[in-house]
A tleap script that builds the chain and sets N, CA, C and O, in Angstrom:
source leaprc.protein.ff14SB
mol = sequence {
  NMET ARG THR LEU ILE VAL THR ALA HIE PRO
  ASP PRO GLY SER LEU THR HIE ALA THR ALA
  ALA GLN LEU HIE ASN LEU LEU GLY GLU GLU
  PRO THR ARG ILE VAL HIE LEU ALA GLN GLU
  GLY PHE GLU SER PHE ALA ARG HIE GLY TYR
  THR GLN SER PHE SER THR SER VAL GLU HIE
  GLY ILE ILE ASP PHE CYS GLY MET ARG ARG
  GLY LYS THR ALA PHE ILE HIE GLU SER GLU
  SER THR ASN LYS ASP ALA VAL ALA ALA ARG
  MET TYR ALA ALA THR ALA THR VAL ALA ALA
  ALA ILE ASN PRO ALA GLY VAL ALA CSER
}
set mol.1.N position { 104.762 -34.144 96.645 }
set mol.1.CA position { 105.379 -35.397 96.109 }
set mol.1.C position { 104.882 -36.442 96.044 }
set mol.1.O position { 103.718 -36.667 96.375 }
set mol.2.N position { 105.820 -37.415 95.526 }
set mol.2.CA position { 105.335 -38.482 94.763 }
set mol.2.C position { 103.879 -39.413 94.403 }
set mol.2.O position { 103.186 -39.917 95.287 }
set mol.3.N position { 103.580 -39.518 92.888 }
set mol.3.CA position { 102.101 -40.416 93.554 }
set mol.3.C position { 102.492 -41.947 93.020 }
set mol.3.O position { 103.125 -42.397 92.065 }
set mol.4.N position { 101.778 -42.492 94.140 }
set mol.4.CA position { 102.384 -44.647 93.559 }
set mol.4.C position { 100.467 -44.593 92.793 }
set mol.4.O position { 99.676 -43.670 92.989 }
set mol.5.N position { 100.258 -45.547 92.163 }
set mol.5.CA position { 99.169 -46.296 92.029 }
set mol.5.C position { 99.253 -47.435 91.813 }
set mol.5.O position { 100.077 -47.624 90.918 }
set mol.6.N position { 98.767 -48.436 92.220 }
set mol.6.CA position { 99.662 -49.956 92.544 }
set mol.6.C position { 97.856 -50.669 91.730 }
set mol.6.O position { 96.827 -50.562 92.397 }
set mol.7.N position { 97.838 -51.179 90.617 }
set mol.7.CA position { 97.192 -51.827 90.038 }
set mol.7.C position { 97.371 -52.825 89.994 }
set mol.7.O position { 98.573 -53.090 90.001 }
set mol.8.N position { 96.248 -54.250 89.908 }
set mol.8.CA position { 96.488 -55.073 89.683 }
set mol.8.C position { 95.094 -55.717 88.569 }
set mol.8.O position { 94.146 -56.417 88.926 }
set mol.9.N position { 95.258 -55.432 87.811 }
set mol.9.CA position { 94.147 -55.579 86.289 }
set mol.9.C position { 94.277 -55.215 84.984 }
set mol.9.O position { 93.855 -54.113 84.633 }
set mol.10.N position { 94.843 -56.032 84.126 }
set mol.10.CA position { 94.563 -55.800 82.860 }
set mol.10.C position { 93.771 -55.301 81.327 }
set mol.10.O position { 93.718 -55.177 80.103 }
set mol.11.N position { 93.412 -55.207 82.267 }
set mol.11.CA position { 91.938 -53.777 81.264 }
set mol.11.C position { 91.982 -53.275 81.603 }
set mol.11.O position { 91.729 -53.281 82.808 }
set mol.12.N position { 92.341 -52.272 80.980 }
set mol.12.CA position { 91.907 -50.433 80.778 }
set mol.12.C position { 90.484 -50.101 81.516 }
set mol.12.O position { 90.286 -49.301 82.430 }
set mol.13.N position { 89.487 -51.017 80.797 }
set mol.13.CA position { 87.724 -50.501 81.177 }
set mol.13.C position { 87.393 -51.331 82.810 }
set mol.13.O position { 86.346 -51.589 83.404 }
set mol.14.N position { 88.851 -51.566 83.126 }
set mol.14.CA position { 87.998 -52.147 84.927 }
set mol.14.C position { 88.302 -51.504 85.475 }
set mol.14.O position { 89.087 -50.556 85.461 }
set mol.15.N position { 87.312 -52.232 86.427 }
set mol.15.CA position { 86.932 -51.467 87.947 }
set mol.15.C position { 88.181 -50.779 88.545 }
set mol.15.O position { 88.112 -49.670 89.075 }
set mol.16.N position { 89.700 -51.722 88.401 }
set mol.16.CA position { 90.501 -51.184 88.651 }
set mol.16.C position { 90.971 -49.677 88.726 }
set mol.16.O position { 90.885 -48.806 89.591 }
set mol.17.N position { 91.601 -49.750 87.225 }
set mol.17.CA position { 91.769 -48.648 86.012 }
set mol.17.C position { 90.727 -47.702 86.797 }
set mol.17.O position { 91.189 -46.647 87.232 }
set mol.18.N position { 89.393 -47.974 87.014 }
set mol.18.CA position { 88.634 -46.865 87.154 }
set mol.18.C position { 88.635 -45.915 88.623 }
set mol.18.O position { 88.552 -44.720 88.904 }
set mol.19.N position { 88.803 -47.385 89.453 }
set mol.19.CA position { 89.214 -46.293 90.846 }
set mol.19.C position { 90.355 -45.878 90.511 }
set mol.19.O position { 90.620 -44.880 91.182 }
set mol.20.N position { 91.334 -46.193 89.666 }
set mol.20.CA position { 92.418 -45.559 89.826 }
set mol.20.C position { 92.298 -43.814 89.600 }
set mol.20.O position { 92.652 -42.803 90.206 }
set mol.21.N position { 91.594 -44.152 88.379 }
set mol.21.CA position { 91.387 -42.674 87.652 }
set mol.21.C position { 90.217 -41.774 88.470 }
set mol.21.O position { 90.213 -40.547 88.361 }
set mol.22.N position { 89.310 -42.422 89.225 }
set mol.22.CA position { 88.492 -42.077 90.304 }
set mol.22.C position { 89.283 -40.811 91.829 }
set mol.22.O position { 88.978 -39.732 92.337 }
set mol.23.N position { 90.702 -42.170 92.025 }
set mol.23.CA position { 90.872 -41.507 92.536 }
set mol.23.C position { 92.140 -39.712 92.353 }
set mol.23.O position { 92.275 -38.639 92.941 }
set mol.24.N position { 92.600 -40.266 91.455 }
set mol.24.CA position { 93.619 -38.966 90.782 }
set mol.24.C position { 92.712 -38.135 90.806 }
set mol.24.O position { 92.899 -37.164 91.539 }
set mol.25.N position { 91.142 -38.228 89.861 }
set mol.25.CA position { 90.537 -37.162 89.925 }
set mol.25.C position { 89.454 -36.666 90.708 }
set mol.25.O position { 88.370 -36.186 90.376 }
set mol.26.N position { 90.193 -36.974 92.275 }
set mol.26.CA position { 89.129 -36.408 94.080 }
set mol.26.C position { 90.928 -35.895 94.654 }
set mol.26.O position { 91.106 -35.126 95.599 }
set mol.27.N position { 91.947 -36.455 93.927 }
set mol.27.CA position { 93.125 -35.653 94.674 }
set mol.27.C position { 93.374 -34.509 93.547 }
set mol.27.O position { 93.469 -33.515 94.268 }
set mol.28.N position { 93.536 -34.048 92.207 }
set mol.28.CA position { 94.001 -33.774 91.807 }
set mol.28.C position { 95.720 -33.918 91.644 }
set mol.28.O position { 96.293 -34.872 91.117 }
set mol.29.N position { 96.318 -32.805 92.193 }
set mol.29.CA position { 97.839 -33.434 91.957 }
set mol.29.C position { 98.814 -33.817 93.462 }
set mol.29.O position { 100.025 -33.957 93.629 }
set mol.30.N position { 97.465 -33.909 94.531 }
set mol.30.CA position { 97.854 -34.173 95.860 }
set mol.30.C position { 98.518 -35.928 95.643 }
set mol.30.O position { 98.220 -36.598 94.654 }
set mol.31.N position { 99.309 -36.373 96.610 }
set mol.31.CA position { 100.106 -37.586 96.465 }
set mol.31.C position { 98.828 -38.736 96.777 }
set mol.31.O position { 98.175 -38.821 97.818 }
set mol.32.N position { 98.685 -39.653 95.429 }
set mol.32.CA position { 97.773 -40.643 95.736 }
set mol.32.C position { 98.742 -42.720 96.937 }
set mol.32.O position { 99.814 -43.323 96.877 }
set mol.33.N position { 98.004 -42.807 97.389 }
set mol.33.CA position { 98.508 -44.021 97.811 }
set mol.33.C position { 97.998 -45.259 97.495 }
set mol.33.O position { 97.943 -45.371 96.270 }
set mol.34.N position { 97.559 -46.346 98.135 }
set mol.34.CA position { 97.279 -47.541 97.336 }
set mol.34.C position { 95.403 -48.192 97.818 }
set mol.34.O position { 94.650 -48.234 98.791 }
set mol.35.N position { 95.438 -48.498 96.672 }
set mol.35.CA position { 94.202 -48.997 96.687 }
set mol.35.C position { 94.332 -50.500 95.916 }
set mol.35.O position { 94.930 -51.112 95.030 }
set mol.36.N position { 93.221 -50.610 97.035 }
set mol.36.CA position { 93.617 -52.965 96.117 }
set mol.36.C position { 91.989 -53.102 96.301 }
set mol.36.O position { 91.191 -52.560 97.065 }
set mol.37.N position { 91.861 -54.082 95.246 }
set mol.37.CA position { 90.592 -54.728 95.517 }
set mol.37.C position { 90.516 -56.086 95.541 }
set mol.37.O position { 91.234 -56.820 94.861 }
set mol.38.N position { 90.022 -56.300 95.984 }
set mol.38.CA position { 89.414 -57.599 97.253 }
set mol.38.C position { 87.862 -58.221 96.871 }
set mol.38.O position { 86.803 -57.789 97.325 }
set mol.39.N position { 88.068 -59.653 95.657 }
set mol.39.CA position { 87.568 -60.147 95.096 }
set mol.39.C position { 86.277 -61.029 96.174 }
set mol.39.O position { 85.119 -61.344 95.902 }
set mol.40.N position { 87.159 -61.237 97.544 }
set mol.40.CA position { 85.967 -61.673 98.644 }
set mol.40.C position { 85.390 -60.393 99.284 }
set mol.40.O position { 85.818 -59.240 99.257 }
set mol.41.N position { 84.182 -60.978 99.930 }
set mol.41.CA position { 83.573 -60.385 100.869 }
set mol.41.C position { 84.401 -59.819 102.542 }
set mol.41.O position { 85.194 -60.439 103.250 }
set mol.42.N position { 83.933 -58.729 102.682 }
set mol.42.CA position { 84.892 -58.702 104.350 }
set mol.42.C position { 85.071 -59.799 105.038 }
set mol.42.O position { 86.120 -60.221 105.525 }
set mol.43.N position { 83.991 -60.264 105.069 }
set mol.43.CA position { 84.381 -61.683 106.874 }
set mol.43.C position { 85.271 -62.086 106.113 }
set mol.43.O position { 86.417 -61.957 106.545 }
set mol.44.N position { 85.027 -62.969 104.151 }
set mol.44.CA position { 86.084 -63.765 104.117 }
set mol.44.C position { 87.474 -63.438 104.234 }
set mol.44.O position { 88.394 -64.038 104.790 }
set mol.45.N position { 87.424 -62.061 103.415 }
set mol.45.CA position { 88.884 -61.834 103.172 }
set mol.45.C position { 89.227 -61.346 105.127 }
set mol.45.O position { 90.449 -61.221 105.053 }
set mol.46.N position { 88.944 -61.100 106.348 }
set mol.46.CA position { 89.612 -61.050 107.446 }
set mol.46.C position { 89.237 -62.528 107.932 }
set mol.46.O position { 89.825 -62.574 109.013 }
set mol.47.N position { 88.693 -63.583 107.789 }
set mol.47.CA position { 88.584 -64.577 108.357 }
set mol.47.C position { 89.733 -65.143 108.030 }
set mol.47.O position { 90.251 -65.916 108.836 }
set mol.48.N position { 90.428 -64.835 106.637 }
set mol.48.CA position { 91.391 -65.736 106.448 }
set mol.48.C position { 92.996 -65.067 106.269 }
set mol.48.O position { 94.019 -65.469 105.714 }
set mol.49.N position { 92.657 -63.924 106.990 }
set mol.49.CA position { 94.255 -63.051 107.288 }
set mol.49.C position { 93.996 -62.261 106.129 }
set mol.49.O position { 93.866 -61.103 106.526 }
set mol.50.N position { 93.878 -62.309 105.068 }
set mol.50.CA position { 93.815 -61.351 104.135 }
set mol.50.C position { 94.486 -59.849 104.382 }
set mol.50.O position { 95.297 -59.172 103.751 }
set mol.51.N position { 93.913 -59.710 105.332 }
set mol.51.CA position { 94.107 -57.474 105.781 }
set mol.51.C position { 95.767 -57.960 106.275 }
set mol.51.O position { 96.801 -57.313 106.105 }
set mol.52.N position { 95.660 -58.838 106.699 }
set mol.52.CA position { 97.327 -58.991 107.328 }
set mol.52.C position { 98.055 -59.215 107.158 }
set mol.52.O position { 99.104 -59.213 107.803 }
set mol.53.N position { 97.766 -59.542 106.090 }
set mol.53.CA position { 99.303 -60.570 104.970 }
set mol.53.C position { 99.521 -59.349 103.933 }
set mol.53.O position { 100.612 -58.949 103.527 }
set mol.54.N position { 97.801 -58.671 103.474 }
set mol.54.CA position { 98.161 -57.255 102.975 }
set mol.54.C position { 99.873 -56.404 103.701 }
set mol.54.O position { 101.073 -56.201 103.518 }
set mol.55.N position { 98.833 -56.230 104.472 }
set mol.55.CA position { 100.066 -55.547 105.018 }
set mol.55.C position { 100.917 -55.781 105.439 }
set mol.55.O position { 101.348 -54.756 105.968 }
set mol.56.N position { 101.447 -56.434 105.561 }
set mol.56.CA position { 102.862 -57.505 105.395 }
set mol.56.C position { 103.223 -57.877 104.586 }
set mol.56.O position { 104.247 -58.513 104.835 }
set mol.57.N position { 102.892 -57.873 103.272 }
set mol.57.CA position { 103.451 -57.829 102.065 }
set mol.57.C position { 103.488 -56.568 101.566 }
set mol.57.O position { 104.268 -56.432 100.624 }
set mol.58.N position { 103.005 -55.793 101.838 }
set mol.58.CA position { 102.596 -54.194 100.269 }
set mol.58.C position { 103.479 -53.347 102.200 }
set mol.58.O position { 104.550 -52.750 102.309 }
set mol.59.N position { 102.665 -53.614 103.084 }
set mol.59.CA position { 103.238 -52.183 103.544 }
set mol.59.C position { 104.680 -52.050 104.033 }
set mol.59.O position { 105.531 -51.199 103.772 }
set mol.60.N position { 104.716 -53.279 104.922 }
set mol.60.CA position { 106.220 -53.514 105.819 }
set mol.60.C position { 107.490 -54.222 104.921 }
set mol.60.O position { 108.677 -53.963 105.122 }
set mol.61.N position { 107.000 -55.141 103.921 }
set mol.61.CA position { 107.666 -55.589 102.799 }
set mol.61.C position { 108.245 -54.597 101.819 }
set mol.61.O position { 109.422 -54.729 101.481 }
set mol.62.N position { 107.260 -53.284 101.177 }
set mol.62.CA position { 107.489 -53.531 99.979 }
set mol.62.C position { 107.539 -51.617 100.665 }
set mol.62.O position { 108.571 -50.981 100.452 }
set mol.63.N position { 106.429 -50.971 101.386 }
set mol.63.CA position { 106.733 -49.342 101.243 }
set mol.63.C position { 107.553 -49.838 102.666 }
set mol.63.O position { 108.704 -50.081 102.306 }
set mol.64.N position { 107.421 -50.080 104.107 }
set mol.64.CA position { 109.059 -49.982 104.603 }
set mol.64.C position { 110.251 -49.790 104.151 }
set mol.64.O position { 110.923 -48.764 104.256 }
set mol.65.N position { 110.612 -51.091 103.482 }
set mol.65.CA position { 111.443 -51.726 103.145 }
set mol.65.C position { 112.616 -50.028 101.970 }
set mol.65.O position { 113.780 -49.648 101.842 }
set mol.66.N position { 111.084 -49.622 101.417 }
set mol.66.CA position { 111.649 -48.900 100.169 }
set mol.66.C position { 111.795 -47.078 100.918 }
set mol.66.O position { 111.743 -46.005 100.316 }
set mol.67.N position { 111.960 -47.320 102.224 }
set mol.67.CA position { 111.877 -46.092 102.989 }
set mol.67.C position { 110.737 -44.815 103.100 }
set mol.67.O position { 110.809 -43.672 103.551 }
set mol.68.N position { 109.254 -45.903 102.214 }
set mol.68.CA position { 108.763 -44.552 101.737 }
set mol.68.C position { 107.547 -44.386 103.123 }
set mol.68.O position { 107.472 -45.177 104.063 }
set mol.69.N position { 106.771 -43.289 102.950 }
set mol.69.CA position { 105.817 -43.146 103.986 }
set mol.69.C position { 104.833 -43.767 104.408 }
set mol.69.O position { 103.992 -43.014 104.897 }
set mol.70.N position { 104.636 -44.577 104.425 }
set mol.70.CA position { 103.143 -45.557 104.727 }
set mol.70.C position { 101.815 -44.393 104.624 }
set mol.70.O position { 101.992 -43.427 105.366 }
set mol.71.N position { 100.656 -44.364 103.893 }
set mol.71.CA position { 99.091 -43.664 103.437 }
set mol.71.C position { 98.210 -44.891 103.836 }
set mol.71.O position { 98.414 -45.927 104.469 }
set mol.72.N position { 96.868 -44.187 103.029 }
set mol.72.CA position { 96.371 -45.123 103.727 }
set mol.72.C position { 95.587 -45.950 102.708 }
set mol.72.O position { 95.394 -45.572 101.553 }
set mol.73.N position { 95.173 -47.046 103.190 }
set mol.73.CA position { 94.566 -48.729 102.307 }
set mol.73.C position { 93.175 -48.358 102.823 }
set mol.73.O position { 92.571 -47.840 103.762 }
set mol.74.N position { 93.025 -49.017 101.480 }
set mol.74.CA position { 91.412 -48.949 101.098 }
set mol.74.C position { 90.695 -50.188 100.087 }
set mol.74.O position { 90.772 -50.246 98.860 }
set mol.75.N position { 89.921 -51.228 101.091 }
set mol.75.CA position { 89.610 -51.947 100.248 }
set mol.75.C position { 88.334 -52.320 99.394 }
set mol.75.O position { 87.175 -52.217 99.794 }
set mol.76.N position { 88.667 -52.691 98.364 }
set mol.76.CA position { 86.742 -52.831 97.717 }
set mol.76.C position { 86.478 -54.059 97.726 }
set mol.76.O position { 87.324 -54.858 97.323 }
set mol.77.N position { 85.309 -54.458 98.163 }
set mol.77.CA position { 85.770 -55.755 98.958 }
set mol.77.C position { 84.225 -56.199 97.871 }
set mol.77.O position { 83.128 -55.642 97.922 }
set mol.78.N position { 84.578 -57.177 97.102 }
set mol.78.CA position { 82.844 -58.169 96.055 }
set mol.78.C position { 83.022 -57.140 95.005 }
set mol.78.O position { 82.032 -56.638 94.473 }
set mol.79.N position { 84.411 -56.746 94.627 }
set mol.79.CA position { 84.488 -56.082 93.056 }
set mol.79.C position { 84.408 -56.950 92.330 }
set mol.79.O position { 84.725 -56.595 91.194 }
set mol.80.N position { 84.043 -58.297 92.427 }
set mol.80.CA position { 83.099 -58.729 91.182 }
set mol.80.C position { 81.954 -58.839 91.216 }
set mol.80.O position { 81.657 -59.836 90.558 }
set mol.81.N position { 80.792 -58.204 91.763 }
set mol.81.CA position { 79.396 -58.252 92.126 }
set mol.81.C position { 79.102 -58.136 91.084 }
set mol.81.O position { 79.829 -57.387 90.432 }
set mol.82.N position { 77.463 -59.030 90.071 }
set mol.82.CA position { 77.548 -58.295 89.322 }
set mol.82.C position { 76.234 -56.981 89.682 }
set mol.82.O position { 75.293 -56.736 88.928 }
set mol.83.N position { 76.499 -56.313 90.968 }
set mol.83.CA position { 75.792 -55.101 90.800 }
set mol.83.C position { 75.775 -54.177 91.033 }
set mol.83.O position { 75.130 -53.678 91.955 }
set mol.84.N position { 76.582 -53.556 90.167 }
set mol.84.CA position { 77.139 -52.863 89.679 }
set mol.84.C position { 77.060 -51.255 90.950 }
set mol.84.O position { 77.689 -50.767 91.889 }
set mol.85.N position { 76.032 -51.052 90.250 }
set mol.85.CA position { 75.269 -49.719 91.625 }
set mol.85.C position { 76.588 -49.498 92.286 }
set mol.85.O position { 77.536 -48.726 92.147 }
set mol.86.N position { 75.971 -51.376 93.754 }
set mol.86.CA position { 76.723 -51.446 94.856 }
set mol.86.C position { 78.533 -51.375 94.695 }
set mol.86.O position { 79.212 -51.061 95.673 }
set mol.87.N position { 79.122 -51.682 93.456 }
set mol.87.CA position { 80.521 -51.346 93.444 }
set mol.87.C position { 80.826 -50.260 93.142 }
set mol.87.O position { 82.056 -50.208 93.136 }
set mol.88.N position { 80.403 -49.346 92.883 }
set mol.88.CA position { 80.866 -48.321 92.700 }
set mol.88.C position { 80.629 -47.593 93.909 }
set mol.88.O position { 81.535 -47.145 94.612 }
set mol.89.N position { 79.549 -47.491 94.120 }
set mol.89.CA position { 79.319 -47.192 95.356 }
set mol.89.C position { 80.442 -47.577 96.427 }
set mol.89.O position { 80.741 -46.748 97.287 }
set mol.90.N position { 80.856 -48.401 96.400 }
set mol.90.CA position { 82.305 -48.864 97.658 }
set mol.90.C position { 83.304 -48.083 96.266 }
set mol.90.O position { 84.062 -47.178 96.616 }
set mol.91.N position { 83.286 -48.261 95.551 }
set mol.91.CA position { 84.861 -47.392 95.071 }
set mol.91.C position { 84.874 -46.615 95.474 }
set mol.91.O position { 85.908 -46.199 95.996 }
set mol.92.N position { 83.580 -45.836 95.488 }
set mol.92.CA position { 83.878 -44.359 95.618 }
set mol.92.C position { 84.356 -43.838 96.736 }
set mol.92.O position { 85.273 -43.046 96.949 }
set mol.93.N position { 83.090 -44.777 97.895 }
set mol.93.CA position { 83.860 -44.338 99.394 }
set mol.93.C position { 85.463 -45.084 99.336 }
set mol.93.O position { 86.314 -44.481 98.682 }
set mol.94.N position { 85.737 -45.993 99.814 }
set mol.94.CA position { 87.363 -46.676 99.181 }
set mol.94.C position { 88.196 -45.662 98.893 }
set mol.94.O position { 89.103 -45.402 99.683 }
set mol.95.N position { 88.008 -44.839 97.583 }
set mol.95.CA position { 88.755 -43.548 96.925 }
set mol.95.C position { 88.731 -42.195 97.569 }
set mol.95.O position { 89.748 -41.502 97.577 }
set mol.96.N position { 87.173 -41.640 98.318 }
set mol.96.CA position { 86.749 -40.462 99.425 }
set mol.96.C position { 88.123 -40.761 100.396 }
set mol.96.O position { 89.146 -40.078 100.344 }
set mol.97.N position { 87.948 -41.750 101.153 }
set mol.97.CA position { 88.386 -42.513 102.373 }
set mol.97.C position { 89.787 -41.840 102.154 }
set mol.97.O position { 90.214 -40.800 102.654 }
set mol.98.N position { 90.344 -42.635 101.345 }
set mol.98.CA position { 92.027 -42.297 100.824 }
set mol.98.C position { 92.448 -41.146 100.056 }
set mol.98.O position { 93.605 -40.895 99.718 }
set mol.99.N position { 91.131 -40.284 99.742 }
set mol.99.CA position { 91.607 -38.550 99.435 }
set mol.99.C position { 91.671 -38.191 100.237 }
set mol.99.O position { 92.663 -37.525 100.531 }
set mol.100.N position { 90.508 -38.427 101.238 }
set mol.100.CA position { 90.348 -37.608 102.783 }
set mol.100.C position { 91.699 -37.805 104.096 }
set mol.100.O position { 91.912 -36.906 104.910 }
set mol.101.N position { 92.187 -38.615 104.089 }
set mol.101.CA position { 93.515 -39.434 105.007 }
set mol.101.C position { 94.817 -38.373 104.053 }
set mol.101.O position { 95.815 -38.061 104.703 }
set mol.102.N position { 94.720 -37.860 102.488 }
set mol.102.CA position { 95.563 -37.977 102.340 }
set mol.102.C position { 95.708 -36.186 101.946 }
set mol.102.O position { 96.758 -35.552 102.046 }
set mol.103.N position { 94.539 -35.690 101.546 }
set mol.103.CA position { 94.294 -34.332 101.948 }
set mol.103.C position { 93.354 -33.939 102.532 }
set mol.103.O position { 92.503 -33.435 101.798 }
set mol.104.N position { 92.982 -33.960 104.281 }
set mol.104.CA position { 92.113 -33.422 104.669 }
set mol.104.C position { 91.019 -32.629 104.837 }
set mol.104.O position { 89.820 -32.700 105.107 }
set mol.105.N position { 92.248 -31.512 104.463 }
set mol.105.CA position { 91.475 -30.019 104.166 }
set mol.105.C position { 90.425 -30.098 103.146 }
set mol.105.O position { 89.402 -29.429 103.294 }
set mol.106.N position { 90.566 -30.767 102.246 }
set mol.106.CA position { 89.398 -30.857 101.321 }
set mol.106.C position { 90.167 -31.377 99.930 }
set mol.106.O position { 91.249 -30.945 99.534 }
set mol.107.N position { 89.346 -32.420 99.272 }
set mol.107.CA position { 89.699 -33.096 97.799 }
set mol.107.C position { 88.978 -31.788 96.690 }
set mol.107.O position { 88.196 -30.856 96.873 }
set mol.108.N position { 89.733 -32.332 95.503 }
set mol.108.CA position { 89.338 -31.831 94.309 }
set mol.108.C position { 88.257 -32.715 93.776 }
set mol.108.O position { 88.201 -33.907 93.473 }
set mol.109.N position { 87.092 -31.323 93.764 }
set mol.109.CA position { 86.013 -32.020 93.259 }
set mol.109.C position { 86.001 -32.539 91.725 }
set mol.109.O position { 85.030 -33.159 91.290 }
savepdb mol mol.pdb
quit
């Protein structure tokens, strides 16, 4: 199956790129889905309807339109926080969630 990693940051040293690399490492050759970074906290994200907007724009507008199968979407909220340990923990949790959804039998270590 094909792999699709969507990143939205020009800096190769960014959290976006680190997240994509971590997910790829966890999956090995398994397919990858979408990891979307959100700079806002969950409450603000939900209050403004961004989760629904993302679903409509990307999942329905791109994935469904292209005839692709939907996978798992994980948001990393407050990715620009100065607490890098907390951001890293959220990144690892998001990639583990996506990896587990793609390969429920176990992911590469």
